[in-house]
C-alpha positions, 0 to 999 in steps of 0.5 A: 365649808357651810356653817354648822347648825347643831341642836342640843337637847338638855342644858345640864353640864354635859350639853353646855360643855358640848355647846361651848366646845362647838361654838369655840372651835376655830376650824368650823363656824358652828351655831348651837341651839340648846333645848331645855324642857324646863324654863331654867337652865343648868339641869342637875346643877340647879335641881340635883346639887344639894342647896347647902353645897354652894361651892359646887353650885358655883359652876353656874358662873362658868355655865352662864358664860357658855350661854352668853357666847353669841353663837349659842342660844338657850330655848327653855320651856320647850319639850322635845317630843311634844312641842317639837319632834325629834324628826323635826329637829333633825330636818332643821339642824345638821346634827343633834346632840342628846343630853337629856340626862338621867331623869328616872329612878332605879328601883330596888325591885323589893316587895312593897316598893309601891306602898305609900311612904316608899318615895324615891329619893329623887322626888324628895331632892327635886321637891327641896330643890324647887323643881317645878315638876316635883311630885312629893307627898309631904304628908309622909314627913309625919313619920318619926323615923326615915330610912334612906336606902343607899350609901352614895352622896345623894343618900347623904344629901337627903339625910342632911337635909332632913336634919338641917335647921330652918336657919341653916336652910335660909342660907341657901336658895331653898323655897320658903314653902319647903323651909316651912314644911321641913321646919314642922316635920316630925322626923327625928331619926334618919337611918342610912342603910347600906346593902354591903359593908362600909368599904363599898360606900359610894359617898365621898369622905368630904360628904361624910365629914360635912355630915358629921359636923351638922349642928342639930344631929348626932351621927352614929356608927356602930363599931361592929359594922366596921369590923372587916374581914382580912379579904375585905381589907385586902387591896383597899384603896387610899380613898377608901381607907381615909373613909373608913378612918373617918367612919371609925372617928365617928363611931368613937364619938359619944352622942350628945343628945342632939334633937335629931340623929343619923345612924348608919347601918351597913351589911343590911339589905331590904327584903320587904317594905312592910305595911297595908296601904302605907309602909310601916317597917323595913324588913332588913336581912343581914348580908353576912348572916342572911338568916338574921332578919330585923324590922326597922319601924319607919313610915318614910323610906327613901330609896337612893340607889341611882338614877336612870335615863329615859327614852326619847321618842324617835331615838333608839334606847337600851332599856337595860342600861337606861342609856342611848346606844352609841359608838364613839358618841354616835347614836346606833340603831342596832349596828347602824350609825344614825348620821347626824345624831349624838349622845353625851352625858348620863344618857350616853354612859349612865349616871356616873362621874362628876362635873369634870367627867361630863366635860371629858365626855362632851369633848369626845362627843363634840370631837366626833361631831366635828370629825363628821362635819364634811358629811353633815349636810345643810338642812331645812331653814335651821333656827329660823324655821324652828322659831316659826314652828314653835310660834305657830304652836303657841310655845312660850319659849324662854330665851336667855334674857327671859331666864335672866328675868326669872333669875332677877325675880329670885334675887328680889324675892330673896332680898324681900325675905332677908336671903340672898336668893329664893328659887321660884318653884311654880312654872306659871310663876316662872313664865310670868317673871320671864314675861313669856306667859 
């Protein structure tokens, strides 16, 4: 059987795990090229996991080993759809795996959502994570109260980052300009709004415990919000029971008058973002008593209600689910399977699960591709033809050695500032460090 040449679009965990499984398959000779639109690998592990979660970010060591497999290549700073088209990829590789994640925000659909000061949590996360394309207007940090809509782990990450001290942030790889800005912001209270009761909270008990121990903030929960009906208590899972017990412990604590506070508000849904050109308040209706409405004054609202996938030119897309339609990981155009085209990760199944979920998803996708191997015909000139095409278009490709140069520059910058590492956040600066500019 001829060697298999596979392209993976996206270098986050799902795409990386696919590359690993394929490259290590002993029954087939597989080479894998991983395309990434950023000059840096690892997707949301680098730009989505909170900087103060260094234990979770340690997965980078395992992902690094994948990209150092000789038959796996990293091609960073290459945008599929403009630098190279999907049709061109499919013409040069026997198979293409789409692992582009979920880079867009889900919207609430609430009146006033487009007011200045209503900023998707993802934009804030991208900014403090040093994403080179982050679009976050730091002027909104002049608000004294921030409202985070949502009760998932991202909501708690955002709340925690708003109350961390500069000294705490300097123990992470957050860019210096982010620390300087957060050190001078005026936010003193963060309200985390849950549209349903606490039994429906999506954040983990571990995340809540970490939030409760933040040095500079009182975490406040009203005991009234923890009173559940018998129906609500029926069938509660052990993990939910542990979470409710932790919330009760937080509710029982006496605030210590710390510089910041984080207040949880459950069973409240935003019905309007109030303001002229900028938001000035969030109008909340009580879920259990819709006739009860309150205006929560705020100049900064951060909806954290989930991510969604983005359409790729030349690839079928389900706009309702924000995913690529597929059958057993094989991309569908209507009812027809598109040969040699596969999906993996969040763009395949939606934004859910953890690192282990993506590993399982990658195994399913790689297995489908390998099962199809006898029917995948050798195409074009493979990677060599793609390299020539990108050179002819002047694309500054960042290969693995050039990414390592960016990484070394980040470590050097950290040492110069008395820190372990400081992220580069400007694309031009990254390319200069890589020697690719």
